[in-house]
C-alpha positions in Angstrom: 6.0 -47.9 159.4 6.7 -51.1 161.3 10.1 -51.5 163.0 10.4 -47.9 163.8 11.4 -47.0 160.2 9.9 -44.2 158.1 9.5 -43.4 154.5 12.3 -40.9 154.6 14.8 -43.6 155.3 14.2 -45.2 151.9 14.8 -42.1 149.8 18.1 -42.1 147.9 20.6 -39.4 148.9 20.4 -37.7 145.5 16.6 -37.2 145.9 17.1 -35.9 149.5 19.5 -33.3 148.2 17.0 -32.3 145.4 14.2 -31.9 148.0 16.3 -29.8 150.3 17.5 -27.6 147.4 13.9 -26.2 147.1 13.8 -25.0 150.7 15.0 -21.8 152.3 18.1 -22.2 154.3 16.4 -22.1 157.7 13.9 -24.7 156.7 16.6 -26.9 155.1 18.4 -27.0 158.5 15.2 -28.1 160.2 15.0 -31.2 158.0 17.8 -32.7 160.1 15.2 -34.0 162.6 13.4 -36.0 160.0 15.8 -39.0 159.8 19.3 -39.9 160.6 20.2 -39.8 156.9 18.8 -36.3 156.7 20.8 -35.0 159.6 23.6 -33.5 157.5 22.1 -33.4 154.1 21.3 -29.7 154.3 25.0 -29.0 154.4 25.3 -29.9 150.7 22.3 -28.3 149.1 23.2 -26.7 145.8 20.7 -23.9 146.1 21.4 -21.5 148.9 19.1 -18.6 149.9 20.0 -16.3 152.8 16.9 -14.1 153.1 16.1 -12.0 156.1 12.4 -12.3 155.3 12.6 -16.0 156.4 13.2 -14.9 159.9 11.0 -13.1 162.4 10.4 -9.4 161.8 13.7 -7.7 162.2 12.7 -4.7 164.4 15.8 -4.3 166.4 19.6 -4.4 165.9 19.8 -7.6 168.0 17.4 -9.4 165.7 19.5 -8.4 162.7 22.6 -9.6 164.4 20.9 -12.9 165.2 20.1 -13.3 161.5 23.6 -12.5 160.5 25.0 -15.0 163.1 22.8 -17.7 161.7 24.1 -17.1 158.2 27.7 -17.1 159.4 27.2 -20.4 161.2 25.4 -22.0 158.3 28.3 -21.1 155.9 30.8 -22.5 158.3 29.0 -25.9 158.3 28.4 -26.0 154.5 30.2 -29.0 153.0 29.2 -28.7 149.3 32.0 -28.1 146.8 29.8 -26.2 144.3 26.7 -24.0 144.5 24.3 -23.8 141.7 22.4 -20.7 142.8 23.1 -18.3 145.6 20.6 -15.7 146.9 21.3 -13.0 149.5 18.5 -10.7 150.5 19.2 -8.1 153.2 17.7 -4.7 153.5 20.5 -2.9 155.4 23.7 -4.3 154.0 25.8 -1.3 155.0 25.5 -2.3 158.6 27.3 -5.6 157.8 29.4 -4.8 154.7 32.2 -7.2 155.5 29.7 -10.0 156.1 28.0 -9.3 152.8 31.3 -9.4 150.9 32.2 -12.6 152.7 28.9 -14.3 151.8 29.2 -13.3 148.2 32.8 -14.5 148.0 31.7 -17.8 149.5 29.3 -18.3 146.5 31.9 -17.2 144.0 34.6 -19.5 145.4 32.2 -22.4 144.9 31.6 -21.4 141.3 28.0 -20.5 141.5 26.2 -20.2 138.2 23.4 -17.9 139.5 23.9 -15.0 141.9 21.0 -12.9 143.2 21.7 -9.9 145.6 18.6 -8.0 146.8 19.3 -5.1 149.2 16.0 -3.3 148.6 13.4 -2.5 151.2 11.0 -5.5 151.4 8.3 -3.4 153.1 7.7 -1.2 150.0 7.5 -3.5 147.1 4.9 -1.3 145.2 6.9 1.9 145.5 8.6 3.7 142.7 12.1 5.1 142.9 10.9 8.7 143.0 12.1 11.5 145.4 12.6 10.2 148.9 12.1 6.6 147.7 15.3 6.7 145.7 18.1 4.7 147.4 20.7 7.0 149.0 23.7 4.8 148.6 23.4 1.4 146.9 25.6 -1.5 148.0 28.8 -1.7 146.0 29.2 -4.9 144.1 32.6 -6.4 145.0 35.2 -6.2 142.3 35.8 -10.0 142.3 32.3 -10.5 140.9 33.0 -8.5 137.8 35.9 -10.9 137.0 34.0 -14.1 137.6 33.8 -15.5 134.0 31.7 -18.6 134.9 28.7 -16.7 136.2 25.7 -17.2 134.0 22.9 -15.4 135.8 23.2 -12.1 137.8 20.2 -10.4 139.5 20.9 -7.2 141.4 18.5 -4.9 143.4 19.7 -1.7 145.2 23.2 -2.8 144.3 25.6 -0.9 142.0 26.6 -2.3 138.6 29.3 -0.4 136.7 30.7 -1.5 133.4 34.4 -0.7 133.0 37.3 -2.1 131.0 38.1 -4.4 133.9 34.7 -6.2 133.6 34.8 -9.6 132.1 31.6 -11.5 132.5 32.0 -13.5 129.3 29.8 -16.3 130.5 26.9 -14.1 131.7 23.6 -14.9 129.8 21.0 -13.3 132.1 21.2 -9.9 133.8 18.6 -8.2 135.9 19.1 -4.7 137.4 16.6 -3.2 139.7 16.2 -0.2 142.1 19.4 1.4 141.0 20.8 4.1 138.7 21.8 2.5 135.4 23.6 5.0 133.1 23.3 4.9 129.3 27.0 4.2 129.1 26.5 1.0 131.1 23.9 -0.2 128.6 26.2 0.8 125.7 29.1 -1.2 127.0 27.2 -4.3 128.0 27.8 -6.1 124.6 31.5 -5.8 125.2 31.6 -6.7 128.9 29.0 -9.4 128.6 29.3 -10.8 125.1 27.1 -13.8 125.8 24.2 -11.8 127.3 20.8 -13.0 126.0 18.3 -11.8 128.7 18.3 -8.3 130.2 15.8 -6.8 132.6 15.8 -3.2 133.9 13.3 -2.8 136.8 12.6 0.5 138.5 15.8 2.1 137.4 16.2 5.9 137.5 18.2 9.0 136.7 18.5 8.2 133.0 16.4 9.5 130.1 17.7 7.6 127.1 18.4 3.9 126.7 19.9 2.5 123.5 20.3 -1.3 123.2 22.6 -2.6 120.5 23.1 -6.4 120.5 22.9 -9.2 118.1 22.7 -11.8 120.9 19.9 -10.3 123.0 16.8 -12.5 123.1 14.7 -11.1 125.9 14.5 -7.4 127.0 12.3 -6.2 129.9 12.1 -2.4 130.7 9.8 -2.1 133.7 8.9 1.2 135.3 12.1 3.1 134.7 10.6 6.3 135.9 12.9 8.9 134.2 13.0 7.2 130.8 12.0 9.4 127.8 13.6 7.6 124.8 14.1 3.9 124.1 15.9 2.7 121.0 16.5 -1.0 120.0 18.9 -2.4 117.5 18.4 -6.0 118.5 17.8 -8.1 115.3 17.5 -11.4 117.2 15.2 -10.2 120.0 12.4 -12.7 120.7 10.6 -11.2 123.7 10.1 -7.5 124.5 8.2 -6.3 127.6 7.8 -2.6 128.4 6.0 -1.0 131.3 6.0 2.7 132.1 4.9 6.0 130.5 4.7 6.5 126.8 8.2 7.1 125.5 9.7 7.8 122.1 10.4 4.4 120.7 12.7 3.4 117.9 13.4 -0.2 116.8 15.0 -1.8 113.8 14.9 -5.3 112.5 12.5 -6.9 115.0 11.4 -9.5 112.4 12.2 -12.4 114.8 10.1 -11.0 117.6 7.7 -13.6 119.1 6.2 -11.8 122.1 5.6 -8.2 123.0 3.9 -6.7 126.1 3.1 -2.9 126.1 1.9 -1.4 129.4 1.6 2.3 129.8 0.0 2.2 133.2 2.3 4.9 134.5 1.0 7.5 132.0 -0.5 10.2 134.2 -3.1 11.5 131.8 -4.6 11.0 128.3 -2.1 12.7 126.0 -3.5 13.4 122.5 0.1 14.1 121.3 1.1 10.5 122.2 -1.4 8.9 119.7 1.2 8.6 116.9 3.8 7.3 119.4 1.6 4.5 120.6 0.6 3.6 117.0 4.2 3.6 115.9 5.2 1.4 118.9 2.5 -1.1 117.8 3.9 -1.0 114.3 7.4 -1.7 115.5 6.3 -4.9 117.3 3.9 -6.1 114.6 5.9 -9.3 113.9 5.2 -10.7 117.3 2.8 -13.6 117.5 1.9 -13.0 121.1 0.9 -9.4 122.1 -0.3 -8.0 125.4 -1.8 -4.5 125.3 -3.0 -2.3 128.3 -6.1 -0.2 128.7 -4.3 2.9 127.8 -3.7 1.5 124.3 -7.4 0.7 123.7 -8.4 4.2 124.9 -6.0 6.1 122.9 -6.7 4.1 119.7 -10.1 5.8 119.7 -8.3 9.0 118.8 -6.2 7.1 116.2 -9.3 6.0 114.4 -10.4 9.6 114.1 -7.0 10.6 112.8 -6.7 7.7 110.3 -3.4 6.8 111.9 -4.3 3.2 112.7 -1.6 0.5 113.2 -0.5 -1.5 110.2 -1.6 -5.1 109.9 0.3 -7.4 112.3 1.1 -11.0 112.7 -0.4 -11.6 116.2 -1.9 -15.0 116.9 -2.5 -14.6 120.6 -3.8 -11.3 121.9 -4.2 -10.3 125.5 -6.0 -7.1 126.5 -5.9 -5.6 130.0 -9.3 -3.9 130.1 -12.2 -2.8 132.2 -14.5 -3.2 129.1 -15.4 0.5 129.5 -17.2 2.3 126.7 -14.0 4.4 126.2 -12.2 1.1 125.3 -14.6 -0.3 122.7 -13.1 1.5 119.7 -9.7 0.4 120.7 -10.6 -3.2 121.2 -12.3 -3.3 117.8 -9.3 -1.6 116.3 -6.9 -4.3 117.6 -9.2 -7.1 116.3 -9.2 -5.4 112.9 -5.4 -4.8 113.0 -4.5 -8.5 113.6 -6.5 -10.7 111.2 -4.8 -13.9 112.3 -5.8 -13.9 116.0 -6.6 -17.5 117.1 -6.7 -16.8 120.9 -8.1 -13.8 122.6 -7.7 -13.2 126.3 -9.3 -10.4 128.3 -7.8 -9.6 131.8 -10.6 -7.6 133.2 -9.7 -5.4 136.2 -9.9 -2.0 137.7 -8.0 -0.3 134.9 -7.6 3.5 135.0 -10.2 5.1 132.8 -9.6 8.7 131.8 -12.2 11.3 132.3 -14.3 12.2 129.3 -12.8 15.7 129.4 -9.4 14.2 128.9 -10.4 12.7 125.6 -10.0 14.9 122.6 -12.9 13.3 120.7 -16.5 13.0 121.8 -17.7 9.5 122.6 -20.6 8.6 120.3 -23.9 7.9 121.9 -23.9 4.3 120.7 -20.9 3.6 122.9 -23.0 4.3 126.0 -24.8 0.9 125.3 -22.4 -2.0 124.6 -25.0 -3.8 122.6 -25.5 -0.9 120.3 -21.8 -0.5 119.7 -21.0 -4.1 118.8 -24.2 -4.5 116.7 -23.3 -1.2 114.8 -20.2 -2.7 113.3 -21.2 -3.4 109.7 -18.6 -6.1 109.1 -17.1 -8.0 112.1 -13.2 -8.3 112.1 -11.8 -10.9 109.8 -10.2 -12.8 112.7 -13.5 -13.1 114.5 -15.2 -14.5 111.5 -12.5 -16.9 110.3 -9.7 -17.5 112.8 -10.7 -17.0 116.4 -10.8 -20.4 118.2 -10.3 -19.7 121.9 -11.6 -16.8 124.1 -10.5 -16.4 127.7 -12.0 -13.8 130.1 -10.3 -13.5 133.5 -12.4 -11.5 135.9 -15.7 -12.4 134.4 -18.9 -11.0 135.9 -22.4 -11.5 134.7 -22.8 -7.9 133.7 -24.1 -6.3 130.5 -20.9 -5.1 128.9 -19.3 -8.5 129.2 -22.3 -10.5 128.1 -22.7 -8.3 125.1 -19.1 -8.8 124.0 -19.3 -12.5 124.6 -22.5 -12.7 122.6 -20.9 -10.7 119.8 -17.9 -13.1 119.6 -20.1 -16.2 119.7 -22.5 -14.8 117.1 -19.9 -14.1 114.5 -17.1 -16.4 115.5 -17.6 -19.4 113.2 -14.3 -21.0 114.2 -14.8 -20.4 117.9 -14.5 -23.7 119.8 -13.6 -22.8 123.4 -14.8 -20.2 125.8 -13.2 -20.0 129.3 -14.7 -17.7 131.9 -12.8 -17.2 135.1 -14.4 -15.4 138.0 -13.8 -14.6 141.6 -17.6 -14.2 142.1 -19.1 -17.6 143.1 -22.6 -16.5 142.2 -21.5 -16.2 138.6 -20.9 -20.0 138.5 -24.2 -20.7 136.8 -25.2 -21.4 133.2 -25.2 -18.3 131.1 -28.8 -17.1 130.5 -30.5 -13.7 130.6 -32.8 -14.2 133.6 -31.1 -11.2 135.3 -32.9 -8.8 133.0 -30.2 -8.6 130.3 -31.7 -8.0 126.9 -29.0 -9.9 125.2 -29.8 -13.5 124.1 -26.6 -15.4 124.3 -26.1 -17.2 121.0 -23.5 -19.4 122.6 -26.3 -21.4 124.1 -27.1 -22.6 120.6 -23.5 -23.6 119.7 -23.2 -27.4 120.2 -19.6 -27.3 119.0 -18.6 -24.7 121.6 -17.0 -25.8 124.8 -17.7 -23.5 127.8 -15.7 -23.6 131.0 -16.5 -21.6 134.1 -13.7 -21.5 136.6 -12.7 -19.8 139.8 -9.7 -17.5 139.8 
């Protein structure tokens, strides 16, 4: 700009602070060179994140010390009276325990509302806490944190969390525990120690086989890859959202009538277990009041056995169904079963990926010959599901490819979906960004080409 001024000089101080609050600490400090008015603004940012990953690769003790020294200097220069959210991520906290405690107390003294402590190994995000991957000695959460009543959100990873009579987190609404041992007694005492708790996540926890959740305030519960879990019981009448990922566990739940969203992912199941058919069906029954449901490929494969045993899920209330699928022949019966189970589906989404398909020898029932050809299977259904004929309005397919099994399924939905108004196809294959026809040798004539009231969107992932 003329006169040596710049646009930064015209921004109000309140907006400058907001902009800086979205930046990592190291980048926030660098904004000091933008303008004279920005020179000290970083010292008052309400969101503080001290994360070793924002520095160069820490391959030596000297580099780690440099990172710690930066954090020490930054905290000494901080001028804000309060902190909204404080994040500390450091993979070797035991080397600097006094500093870790000092950093955490710094946030507590400034009455932070949100505290996140991540002491896990950042180089193994996909690992499970099994065998040698189990943390030897988690960082001990300082006692003063347990008595900080104004804390509203606490997220811990590879950090101990013990509920005793001295714990008084009466203001805590959201708690996430990951990469740690969480005892059943801890879960049992949460409602007393954290009476305001509404959101709870357990991520990659271990060394416990039974979890029982009893709470009238809990709204969201996430149980994600807790590797030793065998039994999961819920007595949470006001639960709105339930997400489970892991192996097939014995599941008990009462009074989930207010459930709005459920996500069931059995991706850790090592093999097709015929004895788990009733367990999966019962789990679907327990979450039948949810309006939004996500089901994994394991569900669709095992429901083929359920259809043979006449143990199908009871009718549910789902309006929005997401299926993680490879659209493999072993999944056809399960997909059809879900469509028949939920007659009120208005939106269907398929997330197509490289899902694990069990060997034919693993399945207890022979796959009919008609399932070898997708067109034969879908055309063999005497009566299409009620939701397809009367309620289905939107279909989304993520991972779309111009291949026979997908084209046949799309054709089936469009042929019988009288209420269908929108078809969204998202692909990571640019060559599939063409109009849908059958010039590639497919025998299926796509009826959607003759649907003037149907909007078709082809998008890139």
